[in-house]
N, CA, C and O of each residue as an XYZ file, in Angstrom:
776
protein
N     -15.015     -0.905    -14.676
C     -14.483     -0.285    -13.466
C     -13.613     -1.208    -12.759
O     -13.976     -2.371    -12.584
N     -12.426     -0.756    -12.312
C     -11.452     -1.547    -11.701
C     -11.623     -1.333    -10.162
O     -10.950     -0.480     -9.585
N     -12.449     -2.045     -9.561
C     -12.805     -1.942     -8.148
C     -12.635     -3.288     -7.454
O     -12.924     -4.333     -8.036
N     -12.165     -3.258     -6.208
C     -12.117     -4.416     -5.409
C     -12.707     -4.202     -4.061
O     -12.598     -3.103     -3.516
N     -13.328     -5.198     -3.491
C     -13.969     -5.035     -2.211
C     -13.826     -6.362     -1.466
O     -14.208     -7.422     -1.962
N     -13.245     -6.265     -0.220
C     -12.878     -7.412      0.560
C     -13.217     -7.294      1.987
O     -12.962     -6.269      2.621
N     -13.768     -8.289      2.485
C     -14.071     -8.344      4.030
C     -13.236     -9.422      4.623
O     -13.101    -10.500      4.042
N     -12.655     -9.150      5.802
C     -11.873    -10.136      6.434
C     -12.173    -10.092      8.016
O     -12.005     -9.076      8.690
N     -12.602    -11.224      8.484
C     -12.966    -11.354      9.897
C     -12.176    -12.464     10.638
O     -12.224    -13.647     10.299
N     -11.458    -12.000     11.657
C     -10.737    -13.086     12.534
C     -11.139    -12.812     13.947
O     -12.014    -11.987     14.208
N     -10.487    -13.520     14.888
C     -10.755    -13.244     16.337
C     -10.095    -11.948     16.727
O     -10.387    -11.418     17.799
N      -9.199    -11.404     15.887
C      -8.486    -10.211     16.246
C      -8.933     -8.945     15.543
O      -8.809     -7.827     16.043
N      -9.471     -9.194     14.330
C      -9.933     -7.940     13.475
C     -11.157     -8.233     12.696
O     -11.402     -9.387     12.345
N     -11.960     -7.211     12.402
C     -13.031     -7.242     11.482
C     -12.851     -6.036     10.546
O     -12.965     -4.862     10.900
N     -12.551     -6.477      9.288
C     -12.107     -5.347      8.315
C     -12.921     -5.423      7.061
O     -13.281     -6.479      6.541
N     -13.186     -4.217      6.612
C     -13.800     -4.008      5.210
C     -12.921     -3.078      4.502
O     -12.603     -2.010      5.025
N     -12.493     -3.440      3.288
C     -11.680     -2.482      2.382
C     -12.351     -2.468      0.991
O     -12.754     -3.498      0.451
N     -12.437     -1.355      0.496
C     -12.964     -1.149     -0.897
C     -11.988     -0.086     -1.512
O     -11.653      0.961     -0.959
N     -11.581     -0.533     -2.765
C     -10.732      0.357     -3.520
C     -11.209      0.573     -4.985
O     -11.657     -0.403     -5.588
N     -11.147      1.736     -5.574
C     -11.290      2.000     -6.961
C     -10.008      2.536     -7.492
O      -9.561      3.619     -7.116
N      -9.391      1.747     -8.404
C      -8.064      2.173     -8.906
C      -8.093      3.361     -9.810
O      -7.073      4.011    -10.042
N      -9.315      3.661    -10.346
C      -9.550      4.749    -11.256
C     -10.285      5.920    -10.619
O     -11.061      6.609    -11.280
N     -10.032      6.144     -9.311
C     -10.732      7.202     -8.575
C     -10.083      8.541     -8.698
O      -9.409      8.882     -9.670
N     -10.343      9.314     -7.596
C      -9.887     10.729     -7.584
C      -8.993     11.002     -6.362
O      -8.434     12.091     -6.235
N      -8.859     10.016     -5.467
C      -8.050     10.161     -4.319
C      -8.838     10.407     -3.034
O      -8.262     10.788     -2.014
N     -10.169     10.188     -3.082
C     -10.894     10.423     -1.855
C     -10.927      9.161     -1.044
O     -10.874      8.044     -1.559
N     -11.018      9.388      0.277
C     -10.914      8.166      1.148
C     -11.666      8.379      2.470
O     -11.804      9.502      2.954
N     -12.118      7.329      3.002
C     -12.730      7.255      4.324
C     -12.012      6.178      5.127
O     -12.207      5.000      4.828
N     -11.186      6.506      6.139
C     -10.350      5.499      6.735
C     -10.594      5.483      8.339
O     -10.539      6.506      9.022
N     -10.847      4.294      8.810
C     -11.004      4.163     10.301
C     -10.362      2.858     10.708
O     -10.994      1.803     10.680
N      -9.123      2.938     11.079
C      -8.366      1.840     11.510
C      -8.307      1.646     13.045
O      -8.049      0.559     13.562
N      -8.560      2.754     13.718
C      -8.417      2.827     15.191
C      -7.072      3.353     15.501
O      -6.796      3.489     16.693
N      -6.170      3.679     14.583
C      -4.862      4.186     14.815
C      -4.724      5.430     13.984
O      -4.584      5.349     12.764
N      -4.760      6.595     14.628
C      -4.866      7.872     13.870
C      -3.783      8.115     12.871
O      -4.045      8.538     11.745
N      -2.563      7.851     13.273
C      -1.415      8.087     12.362
C      -1.516      7.111     11.175
O      -1.219      7.509     10.049
N      -1.891      5.951     11.372
C      -2.034      5.005     10.266
C      -3.142      5.502      9.294
O      -2.964      5.515      8.076
N      -4.244      5.891      9.862
C      -5.384      6.473      9.104
C      -4.800      7.513      8.119
O      -5.080      7.476      6.920
N      -3.963      8.462      8.672
C      -3.420      9.486      7.956
C      -2.451      8.978      6.804
O      -2.397      9.548      5.714
N      -1.757      7.963      7.097
C      -0.841      7.372      6.039
C      -1.691      6.736      4.961
O      -1.341      6.883      3.790
N      -2.788      6.034      5.256
C      -3.618      5.443      4.203
C      -4.314      6.520      3.438
O      -4.466      6.357      2.228
N      -4.754      7.611      4.024
C      -5.280      8.757      3.355
C      -4.300      9.326      2.303
O      -4.677      9.640      1.175
N      -3.060      9.440      2.716
C      -1.997      9.945      1.925
C      -1.736      8.947      0.698
O      -1.625      9.384     -0.447
N      -1.648      7.632      0.991
C      -1.512      6.614     -0.037
C      -2.658      6.795     -1.128
O      -2.396      6.852     -2.329
N      -3.882      6.876     -0.641
C      -5.010      7.081     -1.641
C      -4.890      8.365     -2.324
O      -5.026      8.368     -3.548
N      -4.656      9.441     -1.715
C      -4.568     10.680     -2.452
C      -3.534     10.807     -3.486
O      -3.774     11.377     -4.550
N      -2.319     10.262     -3.192
C      -1.239     10.315     -4.091
C      -1.324      9.208     -5.170
O      -0.642      9.286     -6.192
N      -2.115      8.241     -4.947
C      -2.383      7.211     -5.947
C      -3.506      7.465     -6.699
O      -3.714      6.781     -7.701
N      -4.371      8.465     -6.327
C      -5.616      8.850     -6.986
C      -6.631      7.622     -6.860
O      -7.522      7.444     -7.691
N      -6.436      6.817     -5.794
C      -7.346      5.740     -5.527
C      -8.557      6.206     -4.608
O      -8.346      6.918     -3.627
N      -9.728      5.815     -4.929
C     -10.818      6.008     -3.964
C     -10.699      4.746     -2.953
O     -10.690      3.585     -3.362
N     -10.617      5.076     -1.706
C     -10.333      4.028     -0.689
C     -11.151      4.097      0.505
O     -11.197      5.121      1.187
N     -11.819      3.012      0.792
C     -12.585      2.967      2.113
C     -12.024      1.885      2.962
O     -11.903      0.759      2.480
N     -11.659      2.141      4.225
C     -11.058      1.160      5.065
C     -11.826      1.267      6.487
O     -11.827      2.310      7.142
N     -12.430      0.169      6.864
C     -13.044      0.141      8.264
C     -12.475     -1.015      8.919
O     -12.416     -2.095      8.332
N     -12.000     -0.836     10.243
C     -11.347     -1.835     10.982
C     -11.728     -1.790     12.473
O     -11.506     -0.791     13.158
N     -12.292     -2.868     12.938
C     -12.413     -3.036     14.401
C     -11.374     -4.053     14.840
O     -11.486     -5.242     14.541
N     -10.374     -3.580     15.544
C      -9.322     -4.508     15.902
C      -8.947     -4.474     17.383
O      -9.442     -3.626     18.127
N      -8.088     -5.377     17.811
C      -7.782     -5.432     19.185
C      -6.605     -4.534     19.507
O      -5.555     -4.987     19.962
N      -6.813     -3.201     19.249
C      -5.685     -2.204     19.482
C      -5.406     -1.970     20.971
O      -4.468     -1.261     21.334
N      -6.213     -2.563     21.801
C      -5.919     -2.498     23.250
C      -4.646     -3.375     23.510
O      -3.869     -3.119     24.431
N      -4.477     -4.423     22.648
C      -3.273     -5.274     22.718
C      -2.111     -4.417     22.124
O      -1.159     -4.057     22.817
N      -2.237     -4.126     20.863
C      -1.336     -3.145     20.147
C      -1.896     -3.046     18.781
O      -2.963     -3.606     18.531
N      -1.213     -2.328     17.819
C      -1.760     -2.137     16.532
C      -1.364     -3.185     15.588
O      -1.759     -3.105     14.425
N      -0.623     -4.162     15.966
C      -0.055     -5.142     14.932
C      -1.033     -5.821     14.170
O      -0.933     -5.807     12.943
N      -2.014     -6.444     14.756
C      -3.010     -7.201     14.054
C      -3.794     -6.341     13.080
O      -4.022     -6.740     11.938
N      -4.203     -5.173     13.522
C      -5.017     -4.191     12.701
C      -4.191     -3.803     11.444
O      -4.689     -3.881     10.321
N      -2.970     -3.401     11.649
C      -2.107     -2.834     10.526
C      -1.836     -4.015      9.488
O      -2.043     -3.900      8.280
N      -1.357     -5.136     10.093
C      -1.068     -6.219      9.162
C      -2.340     -6.785      8.409
O      -2.283     -7.072      7.213
N      -3.417     -6.925      9.114
C      -4.660     -7.461      8.510
C      -5.204     -6.435      7.422
O      -5.715     -6.820      6.371
N      -5.057     -5.153      7.750
C      -5.468     -4.137      6.666
C      -4.514     -4.306      5.465
O      -4.945     -4.177      4.319
N      -3.268     -4.584      5.709
C      -2.383     -4.816      4.549
C      -2.782     -6.039      3.727
O      -2.748     -6.056      2.496
N      -3.170     -7.081      4.509
C      -3.670     -8.302      3.753
C      -4.958     -7.976      2.921
O      -5.087     -8.327      1.748
N      -5.831     -7.328      3.574
C      -7.112     -7.001      2.902
C      -7.007     -6.014      1.787
O      -7.667     -6.159      0.758
N      -6.194     -5.018      1.970
C      -5.979     -4.042      0.934
C      -5.274     -4.761     -0.263
O      -5.663     -4.564     -1.414
N      -4.225     -5.602      0.024
C      -3.623     -6.338     -1.101
C      -4.608     -7.165     -1.902
O      -4.572     -7.197     -3.132
N      -5.499     -7.841     -1.163
C      -6.528     -8.738     -1.834
C      -7.458     -7.760     -2.696
O      -7.802     -8.083     -3.833
N      -7.812     -6.673     -2.168
C      -8.734     -5.764     -2.909
C      -8.038     -5.213     -4.200
O      -8.694     -5.070     -5.232
N      -6.781     -4.923     -4.140
C      -6.089     -4.365     -5.249
C      -5.899     -5.461     -6.338
O      -5.954     -5.188     -7.537
N      -5.667     -6.742     -5.849
C      -5.505     -7.868     -6.749
C      -6.765     -8.128     -7.484
O      -6.752     -8.409     -8.683
N      -8.020     -8.024     -6.678
C      -9.311     -8.264     -7.295
C      -9.536     -7.143     -8.324
O      -9.969     -7.426     -9.441
N      -9.259     -5.899     -7.979
C      -9.489     -4.774     -8.855
C      -8.719     -4.908    -10.155
O      -9.248     -4.490    -11.184
N      -7.549     -5.441    -10.192
C      -6.654     -5.550    -11.288
C      -7.236     -6.667    -12.302
O      -7.009     -6.595    -13.509
N      -7.921     -7.595    -11.788
C      -8.448     -8.624    -12.664
C      -7.337     -9.446    -13.394
O      -6.454     -9.997    -12.737
N      -7.383     -9.519    -14.638
C      -6.385    -10.270    -15.401
C      -5.150     -9.391    -15.764
O      -4.183     -9.867    -16.358
N      -5.221     -8.165    -15.403
C      -4.069     -7.251    -15.571
C      -3.808     -6.809    -16.987
O      -2.740     -6.271    -17.277
N      -4.732     -7.017    -17.855
C      -4.612     -6.618    -19.249
C      -4.364     -5.121    -19.419
O      -5.103     -4.323    -18.843
N      -3.378     -4.719    -20.168
C      -3.189     -3.388    -20.556
C      -2.546     -2.458    -19.561
O      -2.430     -1.253    -19.787
N      -2.113     -3.065    -18.407
C      -1.585     -2.156    -17.429
C      -0.026     -1.970    -17.713
O       0.598     -2.729    -18.455
N       0.550     -0.866    -17.037
C       1.974     -0.566    -17.295
C       2.843     -1.631    -16.551
O       3.959     -1.924    -16.980
N       2.320     -2.202    -15.440
C       2.960     -3.257    -14.714
C       4.024     -2.848    -13.747
O       4.037     -3.302    -12.603
N       4.942     -1.974    -14.198
C       6.007     -1.447    -13.281
C       5.787     -0.035    -12.946
O       5.287      0.749    -13.753
N       6.180      0.319    -11.681
C       6.148      1.644    -11.212
C       7.220      1.898    -10.208
O       7.565      1.019     -9.419
N       7.777      3.148    -10.226
C       8.747      3.479     -9.287
C       8.643      4.974     -9.044
O       8.174      5.708     -9.915
N       9.073      5.443     -7.871
C       8.876      6.834     -7.491
C       9.794      7.331     -6.362
O       9.779      6.763     -5.270
N      10.505      8.267     -6.581
C      11.244      8.978     -5.464
C      10.406     10.002     -4.861
O       9.801     10.786     -5.592
N      10.305     10.074     -3.504
C       9.490     11.157     -2.877
C      10.275     11.800     -1.785
O      10.700     11.171     -0.817
N      10.461     13.143     -1.986
C      11.089     13.885     -0.836
C       9.993     14.350      0.045
O       8.925     14.762     -0.407
N      10.300     14.273      1.439
C       9.424     14.814      2.442
C      10.366     15.699      3.386
O      10.996     15.154      4.292
N      10.440     16.932      3.180
C      11.403     17.766      3.875
C      12.746     17.202      3.812
O      13.290     17.062      2.717
N      13.350     16.850      4.946
C      14.736     16.355      4.884
C      14.863     14.845      4.598
O      15.963     14.294      4.626
N      13.752     14.203      4.330
C      13.798     12.713      4.063
C      13.460     12.492      2.639
O      12.749     13.242      1.971
N      14.054     11.348      2.204
C      13.810     10.884      0.852
C      13.498      9.376      0.790
O      14.290      8.580      1.294
N      12.411      8.976      0.210
C      12.141      7.560      0.085
C      11.996      7.192     -1.378
O      11.648      8.016     -2.225
N      12.273      5.938     -1.641
C      12.119      5.374     -3.044
C      11.302      4.037     -2.895
O      11.492      3.228     -1.987
N      10.396      3.909     -3.870
C       9.606      2.739     -3.992
C       9.607      2.274     -5.408
O       9.372      3.070     -6.317
N       9.864      1.017     -5.632
C       9.754      0.379     -7.009
C       8.974     -0.883     -6.862
O       9.179     -1.647     -5.919
N       8.079     -1.110     -7.786
C       7.260     -2.340     -7.695
C       6.938     -2.910     -9.080
O       6.978     -2.231    -10.106
N       6.632     -4.146     -9.032
C       6.303     -4.964    -10.284
C       5.026     -5.784     -9.951
O       5.014     -6.595     -9.026
N       3.976     -5.545    -10.727
C       2.747     -6.265    -10.459
C       3.029     -7.660    -11.237
O       2.541     -7.830    -12.354
N       3.784     -8.598    -10.653
C       4.351     -9.653    -11.265
C       3.579    -10.945    -10.972
O       3.685    -11.892    -11.752
N       2.808    -11.021     -9.879
C       2.209    -12.239     -9.514
C       3.302    -13.014     -8.638
O       2.993    -14.107     -8.163
N       4.444    -12.527     -8.435
C       5.507    -13.101     -7.585
C       5.721    -12.191     -6.481
O       6.472    -11.226     -6.620
N       5.077    -12.441     -5.320
C       5.187    -11.549     -4.214
C       6.562    -11.552     -3.532
O       7.109    -12.634     -3.315
N       7.131    -10.435     -3.194
C       8.327    -10.310     -2.568
C       8.428     -8.856     -1.927
O       7.841     -7.910     -2.452
N       9.128     -8.722     -0.871
C       9.336     -7.450     -0.248
C      10.846     -7.296      0.135
O      11.442     -8.140      0.803
N      11.368     -6.240     -0.306
C      12.688     -5.791      0.255
C      12.484     -4.446      0.851
O      12.050     -3.530      0.153
N      12.789     -4.271      2.159
C      12.466     -3.061      2.885
C      13.649     -2.546      3.620
O      14.294     -3.321      4.327
N      13.967     -1.359      3.514
C      15.129     -0.708      4.371
C      14.644      0.669      4.690
O      14.744      1.645      3.946
N      14.118      0.639      5.858
C      13.519      1.947      6.426
C      14.509      2.711      7.217
O      14.226      3.843      7.610
N      15.728      2.129      7.493
C      16.678      2.900      8.332
C      16.239      2.940      9.774
O      15.324      2.238     10.203
N      16.912      3.768     10.480
C      16.592      3.973     11.940
C      15.372      4.826     12.111
O      15.246      5.872     11.474
N      14.441      4.385     12.988
C      13.233      5.104     13.301
C      13.016      5.242     14.807
O      13.498      4.444     15.611
N      12.278      6.274     15.142
C      11.791      6.321     16.504
C      10.857      5.128     16.757
O      10.197      4.749     15.790
N      10.715      4.495     17.907
C       9.919      3.433     18.123
C       8.399      3.652     17.782
O       7.714      2.806     17.208
N       7.947      4.887     18.199
C       6.518      5.240     18.030
C       6.349      6.565     17.382
O       7.157      7.469     17.596
N       5.297      6.713     16.574
C       4.802      8.027     16.168
C       3.412      8.026     16.535
O       2.590      7.287     15.993
N       3.120      8.903     17.513
C       1.800      8.819     18.164
C       1.528      7.455     18.679
O       2.309      6.896     19.448
N       0.351      6.878     18.232
C       0.007      5.496     18.644
C       0.382      4.476     17.575
O      -0.125      3.354     17.581
N       1.253      4.852     16.674
C       1.723      3.958     15.658
C       3.101      3.463     15.844
O       4.050      4.244     15.930
N       3.235      2.134     15.912
C       4.627      1.541     16.089
C       5.269      1.502     14.691
O       4.710      0.929     13.756
N       6.470      2.131     14.568
C       7.074      2.284     13.231
C       7.456      0.897     12.664
O       7.530      0.768     11.442
N       7.698     -0.121     13.464
C       7.883     -1.519     12.985
C       6.800     -1.992     12.137
O       7.006     -2.882     11.312
N       5.577     -1.413     12.300
C       4.503     -1.896     11.568
C       4.500     -1.591     10.081
O       3.846     -2.267      9.288
N       5.282     -0.506      9.709
C       5.431     -0.179      8.337
C       5.800     -1.337      7.471
O       5.211     -1.611      6.425
N       6.843     -2.024      7.984
C       7.323     -3.224      7.185
C       6.255     -4.292      7.240
O       6.041     -4.976      6.240
N       5.589     -4.466      8.332
C       4.515     -5.522      8.400
C       3.394     -5.246      7.425
O       2.927     -6.149      6.731
N       2.950     -3.961      7.372
C       1.999     -3.567      6.357
C       2.396     -3.830      5.006
O       1.656     -4.425      4.222
N       3.625     -3.375      4.680
C       4.102     -3.538      3.352
C       4.267     -4.912      2.892
O       3.998     -5.231      1.734
N       4.735     -5.799      3.828
C       4.827     -7.218      3.492
C       3.497     -7.834      3.229
O       3.315     -8.522      2.225
N       2.517     -7.594      4.148
C       1.130     -8.182      3.946
C       0.545     -7.625      2.641
O      -0.047     -8.376      1.866
N       0.695     -6.396      2.404
C       0.163     -5.835      1.160
C       0.807     -6.435     -0.099
O       0.096     -6.772     -1.046
N       2.112     -6.570     -0.124
C       2.775     -7.036     -1.390
C       2.407     -8.450     -1.605
O       2.089     -8.842     -2.728
N       2.440     -9.292     -0.502
C       2.129    -10.738     -0.698
C       0.698    -11.010     -1.081
O       0.443    -11.975     -1.802
N      -0.248    -10.211     -0.634
C      -1.636    -10.489     -1.002
C      -2.077     -9.828     -2.236
O      -3.102    -10.212     -2.800
N      -1.326     -8.797     -2.721
C      -1.584     -8.120     -3.998
C      -0.835     -8.888     -5.100
O      -1.167     -8.775     -6.280
N       0.161     -9.655     -4.706
C       0.907    -10.419     -5.768
C       1.964     -9.518     -6.410
O       2.223     -9.678     -7.603
N       2.581     -8.591     -5.700
C       3.504     -7.705     -6.311
C       4.984     -7.858     -5.620
O       5.135     -8.141     -4.432
N       5.920     -7.655     -6.435
C       7.338     -7.485     -5.876
C       7.454     -6.052     -5.554
O       7.196     -5.175     -6.378
N       7.875     -5.803     -4.252
C       7.947     -4.432     -3.792
C       9.312     -4.135     -3.159
O       9.772     -4.906     -2.317
N       9.939     -3.081     -3.530
C      11.146     -2.683     -2.941
C      10.957     -1.218     -2.417
O      10.535     -0.312     -3.136
N      11.287     -1.073     -1.177
C      11.161      0.223     -0.466
C      12.450      0.550      0.302
O      13.040     -0.267      1.008
N      12.832      1.824      0.099
C      14.030      2.164      0.805
C      13.894      3.712      1.217
O      13.457      4.545      0.423
N      14.269      4.002      2.410
C      14.344      5.386      2.909
C      15.852      5.685      2.727
O      16.686      5.125      3.439
N      16.182      6.554      1.787
C      17.520      6.865      1.541
C      18.251      7.625      2.676
O      19.404      7.377      3.028
N      17.439      8.594      3.216
C      18.001      9.362      4.267
C      16.855     10.217      4.940
O      15.755     10.304      4.395
N      17.123     10.823      6.089
C      16.200     11.623      6.782
C      16.377     11.500      8.314
O      16.955     10.537      8.817
N      15.868     12.491      9.013
C      16.095     12.532     10.513
C      14.754     12.300     11.236
O      14.751     11.694     12.308
N      13.620     12.760     10.689
C      12.303     12.838     11.408
C      11.572     11.541     10.953
O      11.302     11.313      9.774
N      11.290     10.757     11.933
C      10.578      9.458     11.620
C       9.260      9.601     10.913
O       8.920      8.850      9.999
N       8.481     10.659     11.399
C       7.236     10.970     10.793
C       7.395     11.226      9.229
O       6.666     10.696      8.390
N       8.382     12.056      8.957
C       8.663     12.394      7.503
C       9.039     11.130      6.784
O       8.565     10.906      5.671
N       9.892     10.269      7.380
C      10.385      9.091      6.638
C       9.149      8.185      6.327
O       8.971      7.814      5.166
N       8.268      7.807      7.348
C       7.141      7.015      7.132
C       6.169      7.574      6.077
O       5.716      6.912      5.143
N       5.900      8.868      6.333
C       5.011      9.551      5.316
C       5.473      9.519      3.947
O       4.664      9.279      3.051
N       6.790      9.753      3.674
C       7.489      9.586      2.411
C       7.159      8.182      1.820
O       6.751      8.082      0.663
N       7.331      7.148      2.589
C       7.206      5.797      2.120
C       5.712      5.577      1.617
O       5.504      5.076      0.512
N       4.677      5.966      2.463
C       3.327      5.736      1.969
C       3.006      6.673      0.751
O       2.358      6.180     -0.173
N       3.365      7.851      0.679
C       3.127      8.707     -0.503
C       3.775      8.051     -1.748
O       3.152      7.918     -2.802
N       5.059      7.645     -1.576
C       5.791      7.015     -2.737
C       5.105      5.759     -3.144
O       4.974      5.530     -4.346
N       4.660      4.929     -2.260
C       3.869      3.720     -2.636
C       2.607      4.065     -3.359
O       2.216      3.343     -4.277
N       1.940      5.148     -2.987
C       0.746      5.536     -3.804
C       1.078      5.929     -5.256
O       0.385      5.567     -6.207
N       2.199      6.706     -5.370
C       2.525      7.183     -6.631
C       3.094      5.989     -7.563
O       2.780      5.926     -8.752
N       3.898      5.104     -6.987
C       4.454      3.993     -7.720
C       3.333      3.067     -8.233
O       3.310      2.631     -9.384
N       2.361      2.789     -7.247
C       1.225      1.919     -7.680
C       0.375      2.546     -8.649
O      -0.177      1.872     -9.518
N       0.223      3.844     -8.559
C      -0.549      4.488     -9.599
C       0.001      4.383    -10.991
O      -0.740      4.259    -11.966
N       1.337      4.436    -11.074
C       2.049      4.325    -12.338
C       1.861      2.896    -12.915
O       1.627      2.703    -14.108
N       1.982      1.881    -11.971
C       2.016      0.509    -12.365
C       0.657      0.013    -12.841
O       0.557     -0.760    -13.794
N      -0.434      0.496    -12.125
C      -1.745      0.054    -12.555
C      -2.289      0.850    -13.669
O      -3.349      0.505    -14.193
N      -1.626      1.918    -14.080
C      -2.079      2.719    -15.207
C      -2.235      2.002    -16.469
O      -1.470      1.089    -16.780
N      -3.201      2.387    -17.206
C      -3.427      1.729    -18.477
C      -2.457      2.338    -19.472
O      -2.183      3.538    -19.461
N      -1.934      1.446    -20.354
C      -1.038      1.837    -21.450
C      -1.613      1.288    -22.711
O      -1.605      0.082    -22.956
N      -2.149      2.255    -23.565
C      -2.914      1.726    -24.814
C      -2.080      0.936    -25.755
O      -2.586      0.229    -26.627
N      -0.716      1.067    -25.566
C       0.104      0.359    -26.524
C       0.349     -1.170    -26.050
O       0.806     -2.023    -26.811
N       0.008     -1.404    -24.769
C       0.128     -2.795    -24.258
C      -1.053     -3.526    -24.753
O      -2.191     -3.143    -24.483
N      -0.802     -4.611    -25.500
C      -1.769     -5.514    -26.026
C      -1.826     -6.695    -25.159
O      -0.892     -7.497    -25.146
N      -2.949     -6.857    -24.379
C      -3.103     -8.096    -23.508
C      -2.353     -7.939    -22.318
O      -2.269     -6.850    -21.750
N      -1.743     -9.082    -21.867
C      -0.980     -9.151    -20.591
C       0.466     -8.637    -20.784
O       1.140     -9.085    -21.712
N       0.966     -7.702    -19.927
C       2.285     -7.188    -20.163
C       3.367     -8.092    -19.708
O       4.103     -7.772    -18.774
N       3.489     -9.292    -20.389
C       4.522    -10.241    -19.978
C       4.722    -11.122    -21.225
O       3.776    -11.496    -21.918
N       6.036    -11.436    -21.474
C       6.370    -12.343    -22.632
C       5.857    -13.806    -22.301
O       5.747    -14.667    -23.173
N       5.554    -14.012    -20.967
C       5.077    -15.372    -20.642
C       3.541    -15.445    -20.992
O       2.986    -16.543    -21.054
N       2.875    -14.300    -21.215
C       1.446    -14.264    -21.480
C       0.651    -14.362    -20.220
O      -0.572    -14.470    -20.307
N       1.234    -14.334    -19.066
C       0.445    -14.404    -17.819
C       1.236    -13.735    -16.696
O       2.465    -13.790    -16.658
N       0.482    -13.090    -15.766
C       1.115    -12.560    -14.560
C       0.438    -13.174    -13.436
O       0.777    -12.900    -12.286
């Protein structure tokens, strides 16, 4: 079973994340930020990951610490669940339309963390969610999962649709990359290690 479970406690947040990469898409999310909960639910549903996230954070300050630290913890949980990465497809990409918006995500489970993010113009807030935190979440996730991640919103008008397209596309792209390929013998790299 490819599962990861991580706890992270700081003076700003107390977080528990558990993920099953071979799940059915069910989730229980409590970050304290309703819109972000919804985005993580969509990520899990479209990735077919079983995901539990519990966070007690200093959201009275703002959502930054909670969103970034959940990204860190989720990245660590995914890395743990992948183990030595034997037999995975490694690469995944996905275009996702959300009404008038279109997002693209491409990633490589490379062990070389990197983020390229182009979200375009966004409204400052969606409900209680600061749209700048999308990039913070993605960076924290990519760097702690050990993946190279490229995210671009190609176009759109509605900020809710743009952000939602990003999280859904991330779920699909990661689902493809962590998928098992029976033709892959061992580690999917000519170097023999990821």
